[in-house]
Residue frames as qw, qx, qy, qz and C-alpha x, y, z in Angstrom:
[[0.645, -0.703, -0.298, -0.034, -3.10, -4.33, -58.29],
 [0.152, 0.736, -0.414, 0.513, -0.96, -2.23, -56.05],
 [0.671, -0.189, -0.632, 0.339, 0.76, -3.99, -53.19],
 [0.364, -0.860, -0.031, -0.356, 0.01, -2.41, -49.86],
 [0.411, 0.376, -0.623, 0.549, 2.94, -1.87, -47.54],
 [0.603, -0.581, -0.544, 0.059, 2.02, -3.05, -44.05],
 [0.050, -0.728, 0.255, -0.635, 2.26, -0.43, -41.34],
 [0.664, -0.202, -0.642, 0.327, 3.78, -1.73, -38.15],
 [0.382, -0.876, -0.068, -0.287, 2.81, -0.01, -34.92],
 [0.286, 0.558, -0.611, 0.483, 5.86, 0.86, -32.82],
 [0.597, -0.295, -0.697, 0.265, 6.31, -1.04, -29.59],
 [0.341, -0.868, -0.131, -0.336, 4.89, 0.90, -26.67],
 [0.271, 0.494, -0.584, 0.584, 7.47, 2.17, -24.22],
 [0.743, -0.522, -0.413, -0.067, 7.24, 0.52, -20.81],
 [0.140, -0.798, 0.404, -0.426, 8.61, 1.76, -17.53],
 [0.826, -0.106, -0.495, 0.247, 10.88, -0.23, -15.26],
 [0.128, -0.756, 0.314, -0.560, 11.78, 0.77, -11.74],
 [0.813, -0.256, -0.478, 0.211, 13.50, -0.73, -8.72],
 [0.055, -0.716, 0.352, -0.600, 14.33, 0.89, -5.40],
 [0.825, -0.306, -0.456, 0.131, 15.72, -0.83, -2.29],
 [0.117, -0.762, 0.354, -0.530, 16.82, 0.50, 1.09],
 [0.792, -0.207, -0.530, 0.221, 18.66, -1.27, 3.91],
 [0.225, -0.783, 0.249, -0.523, 18.95, 0.18, 7.41],
 [0.763, -0.087, -0.566, 0.300, 20.99, -1.13, 10.32],
 [0.490, -0.865, -0.019, -0.111, 21.46, -0.24, 13.97],
 [0.724, 0.251, -0.292, 0.573, 25.05, 0.82, 14.72],
 [0.316, 0.033, -0.412, 0.854, 26.24, 2.35, 18.00],
 [0.047, 0.509, 0.633, -0.581, 22.69, 3.06, 19.03],
 [0.295, 0.544, -0.077, -0.782, 21.81, 4.89, 15.80],
 [0.746, 0.431, 0.508, -0.008, 19.95, 3.75, 12.70],
 [0.097, -0.597, 0.471, 0.642, 22.17, 4.11, 9.65],
 [0.781, 0.550, -0.025, -0.296, 21.66, 3.68, 5.94],
 [0.544, -0.426, 0.667, 0.278, 23.92, 0.85, 4.77],
 [0.317, 0.088, 0.776, 0.539, 22.60, 0.30, 1.26],
 [0.415, 0.628, 0.233, -0.616, 20.55, 2.27, -1.28],
 [0.292, -0.002, 0.776, 0.559, 19.83, 0.95, -4.75],
 [0.440, 0.648, 0.383, -0.490, 17.58, 2.62, -7.28],
 [0.212, -0.130, 0.670, 0.699, 17.19, 2.44, -11.01],
 [0.014, 0.443, 0.745, 0.499, 14.72, 3.37, -13.69],
 [0.244, -0.607, -0.278, -0.703, 11.52, 5.08, -12.62],
 [0.699, -0.610, -0.373, 0.023, 11.73, 4.08, -8.94],
 [0.230, 0.572, -0.396, 0.680, 13.37, 6.34, -6.37],
 [0.638, -0.541, -0.507, 0.210, 13.79, 6.16, -2.62],
 [0.061, 0.694, -0.169, 0.697, 14.05, 9.30, -0.50],
 [0.599, -0.389, -0.578, 0.396, 15.07, 9.43, 3.16],
 [0.059, -0.828, -0.069, -0.553, 13.89, 12.78, 4.53],
 [0.270, 0.193, -0.613, 0.718, 15.47, 14.24, 7.65],
 [0.581, -0.577, -0.296, -0.491, 12.94, 13.62, 10.41],
 [0.212, -0.495, 0.650, -0.536, 13.17, 13.50, 14.16],
 [0.724, -0.135, 0.539, -0.409, 12.71, 10.12, 15.77],
 [0.765, 0.134, 0.627, 0.060, 11.73, 7.11, 13.67],
 [0.105, -0.346, 0.564, 0.742, 13.39, 7.21, 10.21],
 [0.661, 0.533, 0.330, -0.412, 11.19, 7.39, 7.12],
 [0.314, -0.103, 0.734, 0.593, 11.65, 5.91, 3.67],
 [0.495, 0.601, 0.220, -0.587, 9.61, 7.52, 0.89],
 [0.493, 0.082, 0.739, 0.453, 9.26, 5.71, -2.44],
 [0.335, 0.656, 0.001, -0.676, 8.47, 7.52, -5.68],
 [0.634, 0.309, 0.636, 0.313, 7.51, 6.32, -9.16],
 [0.063, -0.516, 0.174, 0.837, 8.75, 9.05, -11.51],
 [0.106, 0.178, 0.788, 0.580, 6.85, 7.61, -14.49],
 [0.327, -0.035, 0.034, -0.944, 3.68, 9.18, -13.10],
 [0.794, 0.038, 0.249, -0.554, 1.64, 5.99, -13.07],
 [0.372, -0.184, 0.899, 0.142, 1.36, 2.43, -14.29],
 [0.735, 0.367, -0.098, -0.561, -0.04, 0.80, -17.40],
 [0.986, 0.082, 0.133, -0.065, 0.15, -2.61, -19.05],
 [0.819, 0.404, -0.186, 0.363, 3.68, -4.01, -19.19],
 [0.018, -0.793, 0.377, -0.478, 5.21, -1.70, -16.56],
 [0.805, -0.197, -0.494, 0.265, 7.29, -3.20, -13.76],
 [0.122, -0.751, 0.274, -0.588, 7.92, -1.61, -10.37],
 [0.791, -0.280, -0.507, 0.199, 9.51, -2.93, -7.20],
 [0.188, -0.777, 0.310, -0.515, 10.18, -1.47, -3.77],
 [0.820, -0.162, -0.506, 0.212, 12.13, -3.13, -0.97],
 [0.239, -0.777, 0.357, -0.460, 13.07, -2.28, 2.61],
 [0.810, -0.075, -0.533, 0.233, 15.36, -4.40, 4.81],
 [0.334, -0.805, 0.236, -0.430, 15.70, -3.51, 8.49],
 [0.440, 0.297, -0.773, 0.349, 18.39, -4.94, 10.71],
 [0.511, -0.416, -0.713, 0.238, 17.79, -6.33, 14.19],
 [0.299, -0.551, -0.446, 0.639, 16.13, -3.84, 16.51],
 [0.080, -0.033, 0.251, 0.964, 15.42, -1.22, 13.81],
 [0.241, 0.667, 0.639, -0.298, 12.10, 0.63, 13.68],
 [0.093, -0.171, 0.380, 0.904, 11.18, 2.56, 10.53],
 [0.499, 0.594, 0.445, -0.447, 8.26, 3.89, 8.53],
 [0.238, -0.058, 0.669, 0.702, 7.96, 3.45, 4.76],
 [0.401, 0.656, 0.446, -0.458, 5.45, 5.17, 2.50],
 [0.502, 0.399, 0.496, 0.585, 4.93, 6.54, -1.01],
 [0.159, -0.124, -0.019, 0.979, 5.23, 10.18, -2.00],
 [0.467, 0.148, -0.055, -0.870, 1.79, 10.27, -3.58],
 [0.809, 0.183, 0.434, -0.351, -1.06, 8.04, -4.68],
 [0.248, -0.192, 0.822, 0.475, -0.10, 5.40, -7.23],
 [0.613, 0.444, 0.069, -0.650, -2.21, 5.42, -10.40],
 [0.427, 0.011, 0.858, 0.286, -2.99, 2.46, -12.63],
 [0.383, 0.450, -0.153, -0.792, -4.19, 3.69, -16.01],
 [0.866, 0.362, 0.112, -0.325, -5.97, 1.95, -18.88],
 [0.456, -0.383, 0.738, 0.318, -3.91, -0.93, -20.22],
 [0.601, 0.499, -0.328, -0.532, -3.92, -1.30, -23.99],
 [0.880, 0.150, -0.451, -0.032, -2.15, -4.64, -23.58],
 [0.538, 0.197, -0.647, 0.503, -0.34, -6.57, -20.89],
 [0.606, -0.716, -0.346, -0.024, -0.46, -6.21, -17.12],
 [0.063, 0.757, -0.413, 0.503, 1.43, -3.85, -14.82],
 [0.830, -0.274, -0.453, 0.175, 3.24, -5.59, -11.98],
 [0.127, -0.772, 0.351, -0.514, 4.31, -4.19, -8.63],
 [0.803, -0.174, -0.517, 0.238, 6.35, -6.06, -6.02],
 [0.238, -0.784, 0.301, -0.488, 6.88, -4.80, -2.47],
 [0.821, -0.072, -0.513, 0.240, 9.28, -6.74, -0.24],
 [0.279, -0.778, 0.288, -0.483, 9.73, -5.79, 3.41],
 [0.794, -0.049, -0.543, 0.267, 12.13, -7.62, 5.74],
 [0.342, -0.792, 0.210, -0.460, 12.44, -6.84, 9.45],
 [0.457, 0.296, -0.762, 0.350, 15.14, -8.23, 11.71],
 [0.518, -0.401, -0.716, 0.240, 14.62, -9.63, 15.20],
 [0.289, -0.571, -0.442, 0.629, 12.91, -7.18, 17.53],
 [0.098, -0.070, 0.255, 0.959, 12.36, -4.63, 14.77],
 [0.300, 0.636, 0.618, -0.351, 9.23, -2.93, 13.49],
 [0.135, 0.025, 0.463, 0.876, 8.01, -1.42, 10.23],
 [0.382, 0.608, 0.443, -0.536, 5.01, 0.74, 9.41],
 [0.246, 0.106, 0.676, 0.687, 4.19, 0.31, 5.71],
 [0.188, 0.671, 0.482, -0.531, 1.83, 3.21, 4.98],
 [0.251, 0.119, 0.555, 0.784, 1.56, 3.75, 1.23],
 [0.360, 0.311, 0.126, -0.871, -0.90, 6.30, -0.02],
 [0.736, 0.324, 0.469, -0.364, -3.90, 5.06, -1.97],
 [0.269, -0.049, 0.779, 0.564, -3.82, 3.19, -5.27],
 [0.491, 0.493, 0.149, -0.702, -6.20, 4.75, -7.81],
 [0.425, 0.110, 0.840, 0.319, -7.51, 2.34, -10.44],
 [0.342, 0.400, -0.173, -0.832, -8.79, 3.86, -13.68],
 [0.842, 0.318, 0.211, -0.381, -11.18, 2.24, -16.13],
 [0.889, 0.427, -0.166, 0.020, -9.64, -0.77, -17.93],
 [0.109, -0.750, 0.633, -0.159, -6.60, -0.85, -15.64],
 [0.953, 0.019, -0.301, 0.007, -4.72, -4.15, -15.41],
 [0.021, -0.718, 0.557, -0.418, -2.53, -4.45, -12.31],
 [0.889, -0.236, -0.385, 0.079, -1.03, -7.29, -10.32],
 [0.037, -0.745, 0.448, -0.493, 0.64, -6.45, -7.02],
 [0.848, -0.246, -0.449, 0.135, 2.32, -8.60, -4.41],
 [0.150, -0.771, 0.386, -0.484, 3.43, -7.42, -0.99],
 [0.845, -0.146, -0.483, 0.176, 5.51, -9.70, 1.23],
 [0.260, -0.791, 0.351, -0.427, 6.54, -8.96, 4.79],
 [0.817, 0.007, -0.528, 0.231, 9.13, -11.19, 6.47],
 [0.388, -0.801, 0.213, -0.403, 9.42, -10.63, 10.21],
 [0.432, 0.315, -0.765, 0.359, 12.20, -11.92, 12.41],
 [0.499, -0.405, -0.722, 0.256, 11.69, -13.24, 15.93],
 [0.263, -0.599, -0.432, 0.621, 9.86, -10.67, 18.06],
 [0.077, -0.070, 0.287, 0.952, 9.43, -8.28, 15.13],
 [0.275, 0.610, 0.675, -0.311, 6.17, -6.65, 14.10],
 [0.154, 0.108, 0.462, 0.866, 4.51, -4.55, 11.43],
 [0.324, 0.613, 0.449, -0.564, 1.63, -2.27, 10.56],
 [0.222, -0.007, 0.688, 0.691, 0.60, -2.50, 6.90],
 [0.379, 0.576, 0.353, -0.632, -2.02, -0.40, 5.12],
 [0.203, 0.117, 0.701, 0.674, -3.55, -0.63, 1.66],
 [0.349, 0.578, 0.370, -0.638, -6.20, 1.69, 0.22],
 [0.276, 0.162, 0.745, 0.585, -7.76, 1.21, -3.21],
 [0.295, 0.551, 0.229, -0.746, -9.88, 3.81, -5.00],
 [0.477, 0.380, 0.719, 0.332, -11.94, 3.06, -8.12],
 [0.235, 0.630, 0.359, 0.647, -11.62, 6.27, -10.10],
 [0.163, -0.092, -0.317, 0.930, -11.84, 9.84, -8.81],
 [0.061, 0.672, 0.727, -0.127, -15.39, 10.76, -7.79],
 [0.036, -0.736, -0.099, 0.669, -14.68, 14.50, -8.01],
 [0.022, 0.381, -0.583, -0.717, -13.73, 14.07, -11.69],
 [0.757, 0.268, 0.081, -0.590, -16.84, 12.03, -12.46],
 [0.302, 0.417, -0.833, -0.203, -14.76, 8.96, -13.29],
 [0.884, -0.112, 0.240, -0.385, -16.31, 5.50, -13.30],
 [0.057, -0.422, 0.893, 0.143, -14.66, 2.10, -13.52],
 [0.850, 0.167, 0.042, -0.498, -16.58, -0.44, -15.60],
 [0.915, 0.275, -0.280, 0.096, -13.70, -2.70, -16.67],
 [0.279, -0.786, 0.507, -0.216, -10.91, -3.84, -14.40],
 [0.917, 0.059, -0.372, 0.135, -8.31, -6.54, -13.85],
 [0.105, -0.733, 0.473, -0.478, -6.79, -6.06, -10.39],
 [0.896, -0.211, -0.381, 0.082, -5.10, -8.76, -8.35],
 [0.067, -0.744, 0.448, -0.492, -3.50, -7.92, -5.03],
 [0.882, -0.208, -0.414, 0.082, -1.82, -10.34, -2.64],
 [0.139, -0.763, 0.452, -0.441, -0.33, -9.70, 0.79],
 [0.879, -0.134, -0.436, 0.137, 1.69, -12.23, 2.75],
 [0.209, -0.779, 0.428, -0.408, 3.10, -11.69, 6.23],
 [0.871, -0.038, -0.463, 0.161, 5.45, -14.24, 7.77],
 [0.353, -0.806, 0.359, -0.312, 6.94, -14.25, 11.24],
 [0.420, -0.487, 0.766, -0.005, 10.02, -16.36, 11.89],
 [0.068, 0.186, -0.883, -0.427, 9.23, -18.14, 8.62],
 [0.138, 0.392, 0.896, -0.154, 5.63, -18.95, 9.58],
 [0.085, -0.387, -0.467, -0.791, 2.76, -17.56, 7.53],
 [0.045, -0.352, -0.669, 0.653, 0.57, -15.47, 9.86],
 [0.366, 0.636, 0.280, -0.619, -1.47, -13.44, 7.37],
 [0.269, 0.080, 0.736, 0.616, -2.53, -14.11, 3.79],
 [0.298, 0.643, 0.388, -0.589, -4.82, -11.66, 2.03],
 [0.277, 0.128, 0.666, 0.681, -5.65, -12.06, -1.66],
 [0.320, 0.618, 0.320, -0.643, -7.90, -9.50, -3.32],
 [0.282, 0.161, 0.723, 0.610, -9.32, -9.89, -6.82],
 [0.316, 0.651, 0.309, -0.617, -11.38, -7.13, -8.41],
 [0.227, 0.016, 0.722, 0.653, -12.30, -7.81, -12.00],
 [0.286, -0.092, -0.343, -0.890, -15.06, -6.65, -14.32],
 [0.521, -0.351, -0.737, -0.250, -17.46, -9.36, -13.18],
 [0.394, -0.360, -0.623, 0.573, -16.97, -8.38, -9.54],
 [0.017, 0.078, 0.053, -0.995, -17.89, -4.77, -10.27],
 [0.469, -0.170, -0.468, -0.730, -21.27, -5.99, -11.48],
 [0.457, -0.208, -0.856, 0.120, -21.96, -8.19, -8.46],
 [0.376, -0.689, -0.179, -0.593, -23.46, -5.40, -6.33],
 [0.598, -0.669, 0.238, -0.372, -23.96, -6.20, -2.65],
 [0.989, -0.085, -0.032, 0.117, -22.05, -9.47, -2.98],
 [0.717, 0.212, -0.111, 0.655, -18.79, -7.58, -3.46],
 [0.274, 0.113, -0.178, 0.938, -18.52, -3.81, -2.97],
 [0.068, -0.684, -0.680, 0.257, -22.15, -2.90, -2.47],
 [0.206, 0.915, 0.261, 0.230, -21.69, 0.29, -4.45],
 [0.465, -0.790, 0.148, 0.372, -18.57, 1.42, -2.61],
 [0.591, 0.780, -0.166, 0.126, -15.79, 3.00, -4.67],
 [0.167, 0.691, -0.589, 0.383, -13.01, 2.74, -2.08],
 [0.912, -0.348, -0.216, -0.028, -11.74, -0.02, 0.20],
 [0.064, 0.737, -0.577, 0.347, -9.00, -0.21, 2.79],
 [0.924, -0.237, -0.296, 0.056, -7.30, -2.97, 4.73],
 [0.043, -0.771, 0.495, -0.398, -5.07, -2.35, 7.73],
 [0.927, -0.151, -0.338, 0.063, -3.14, -5.25, 9.31],
 [0.141, -0.775, 0.510, -0.347, -1.02, -5.16, 12.45],
 [0.907, -0.048, -0.406, 0.099, 1.11, -8.06, 13.64],
 [0.156, 0.530, -0.549, 0.627, 2.70, -7.96, 17.07],
 [0.364, -0.227, -0.820, 0.379, 2.16, -8.58, 20.76],
 [0.060, -0.419, -0.556, 0.716, -0.64, -7.28, 22.99],
 [0.050, -0.140, -0.447, -0.882, -2.86, -6.10, 20.14],
 [0.275, -0.583, -0.751, -0.144, -6.17, -6.98, 21.81],
 [0.279, -0.555, -0.379, 0.686, -5.58, -4.07, 24.20],
 [0.034, -0.222, 0.252, 0.941, -5.80, -1.70, 21.23],
 [0.003, -0.365, -0.836, -0.409, -9.08, -3.09, 19.94],
 [0.103, -0.741, -0.609, 0.264, -11.46, -1.16, 22.22],
 [0.078, -0.693, 0.011, 0.717, -9.97, 2.33, 21.62],
 [0.116, -0.110, 0.684, 0.712, -9.64, 1.52, 17.93],
 [0.020, 0.507, 0.833, 0.222, -13.31, 0.61, 17.56],
 [0.074, -0.736, -0.410, 0.533, -14.28, 3.89, 19.21],
 [0.007, 0.593, -0.248, -0.766, -12.85, 5.85, 16.27],
 [0.146, 0.082, 0.846, 0.507, -14.31, 3.67, 13.50],
 [0.182, 0.672, 0.645, -0.315, -17.31, 5.94, 13.18],
 [0.121, -0.279, 0.301, 0.904, -16.35, 8.19, 10.29],
 [0.545, 0.548, 0.254, -0.581, -19.20, 9.68, 8.25],
 [0.672, 0.596, -0.259, -0.356, -19.70, 7.85, 4.97],
 [0.291, 0.470, -0.832, 0.049, -17.46, 4.94, 6.00],
 [0.928, -0.259, -0.052, -0.264, -18.36, 1.37, 6.99],
 [0.326, 0.569, -0.700, 0.283, -15.53, -0.12, 9.06],
 [0.887, -0.423, -0.015, -0.187, -14.89, -2.96, 11.48],
 [0.185, 0.653, -0.696, 0.234, -11.94, -4.39, 13.40],
 [0.947, -0.287, -0.079, -0.118, -10.96, -7.69, 15.00],
 [0.079, 0.704, -0.676, 0.201, -7.94, -9.08, 16.80],
 [0.960, -0.205, 0.121, -0.147, -6.78, -12.61, 17.53],
 [0.924, -0.090, 0.180, 0.324, -3.52, -14.46, 18.11],
 [0.478, -0.447, 0.242, 0.717, -1.13, -11.53, 17.63],
 [0.202, 0.210, 0.563, 0.774, -2.91, -10.07, 14.61],
 [0.192, 0.606, 0.432, -0.640, -5.27, -7.11, 14.30],
 [0.246, 0.259, 0.666, 0.655, -7.23, -6.39, 11.12],
 [0.236, 0.568, 0.296, -0.730, -9.29, -3.35, 10.11],
 [0.273, 0.297, 0.712, 0.574, -11.41, -3.27, 6.97],
 [0.146, 0.586, 0.282, -0.745, -13.25, -0.23, 5.66],
 [0.325, 0.430, 0.666, 0.515, -15.38, 0.79, 2.67],
 [0.044, 0.615, 0.223, -0.755, -16.55, 4.20, 1.47],
 [0.545, 0.736, 0.403, 0.018, -18.13, 6.00, -1.46],
 [0.326, 0.910, -0.137, 0.216, -15.29, 8.48, -1.76],
 [0.740, 0.224, -0.394, 0.497, -11.56, 8.53, -1.11],
 [0.016, 0.573, -0.319, 0.755, -11.46, 11.49, 1.28],
 [0.720, -0.490, 0.134, -0.473, -13.72, 10.02, 4.02],
 [0.977, -0.033, -0.176, 0.119, -11.81, 6.74, 3.78],
 [0.544, 0.436, -0.341, 0.630, -8.43, 8.48, 4.06],
 [0.266, -0.595, 0.271, -0.708, -9.65, 10.47, 7.05],
 [0.889, -0.348, 0.004, -0.299, -10.99, 7.34, 8.74],
 [0.913, 0.094, -0.243, 0.314, -7.76, 5.42, 8.27],
 [0.253, 0.564, -0.350, 0.704, -5.78, 8.38, 9.62],
 [0.562, -0.554, 0.219, -0.574, -7.84, 8.21, 12.80],
 [0.985, -0.149, -0.070, -0.040, -7.24, 4.47, 13.08],
 [0.718, 0.364, -0.302, 0.510, -3.52, 4.93, 12.54],
 [0.093, -0.673, 0.311, -0.664, -3.39, 7.59, 15.25],
 [0.807, -0.450, 0.179, -0.337, -4.68, 5.02, 17.74],
 [0.988, 0.031, -0.028, 0.148, -2.49, 2.14, 16.62],
 [0.615, 0.426, -0.215, 0.627, 0.63, 4.33, 16.34],
 [0.500, -0.585, -0.429, 0.473, -0.09, 5.89, 19.74],
 [0.013, -0.934, -0.167, 0.314, -0.46, 9.40, 18.42],
 [0.478, -0.291, 0.438, 0.703, 2.61, 9.42, 16.18],
 [0.373, 0.656, -0.054, -0.654, 2.16, 11.84, 13.29],
 [0.849, 0.431, 0.304, 0.044, 1.66, 10.52, 9.79],
 [0.623, -0.019, 0.316, 0.715, 4.55, 10.74, 7.32],
 [0.002, -0.549, -0.009, 0.836, 4.96, 14.31, 6.12],
 [0.042, 0.084, -0.674, -0.733, 4.23, 13.38, 2.49],
 [0.033, 0.512, 0.858, -0.017, 0.67, 12.43, 3.41],
 [0.016, -0.179, -0.104, -0.978, -0.03, 16.20, 3.68],
 [0.329, -0.572, -0.745, -0.097, -2.95, 15.47, 5.96],
 [0.035, 0.407, -0.132, 0.903, -4.22, 18.82, 7.21],
 [0.620, -0.519, -0.189, -0.558, -7.30, 17.87, 9.21],
 [0.317, -0.440, 0.705, -0.456, -6.99, 16.87, 12.86],
 [0.451, 0.047, -0.862, -0.228, -7.29, 13.06, 12.74],
 [0.064, 0.111, 0.812, -0.570, -9.11, 13.03, 16.06]]
């Protein structure tokens, strides 16, 4: 008998990335006081007029099982900034393990952050866990968006298997004001009307601050996008918009219109490359 030599599969390469930005108000100007980046995560600060922007980028091109990615922004007292991602994040099929993404946003007293990442595209058999935490100082506020797309409709992609866990926590002066867990797994995809009702794309937009009920009426007027089901509510310093659609483009267009109202006409970050008039 001939002994067979076992063949060992090489360990799959995994990506690691960490990017962190800290901004502070000095002599009436917002200045970069710390920038840390390593691995596949990068942070870019484009030259823009007005409110500074932070653009995060994952140079690995996407996520799969075992990858680790973290983004962080820290704003000093009185600083207003916008943070986004350069493109849609993609979670591909995971042969083993789970990809993990951590987003940590901290805003000093009286500051404000708009966290406007582009959509997360989940491919069949993706396994992704993501946690976003927002810590607001006294009198600070935020606007936080998340959009999730199950495959690309234009490419005929379908998602039959999935393990996606997403958790958002917003605290103000140490007090939890918003907790939003989302679990989409294979069983949920089969639940029909009880979960997504056939929709391929979902979005959640949360705003925490003062006087938000005044924005509710004009916001609801624009939640009428074709092919999108959306609703909004506001209570106790928190406004929430939820939307569902069959395709990513109508959802993206609808959320752009909502953002135009809540951001009082401020243009979207340049990397969104949104060409259509959001009105």
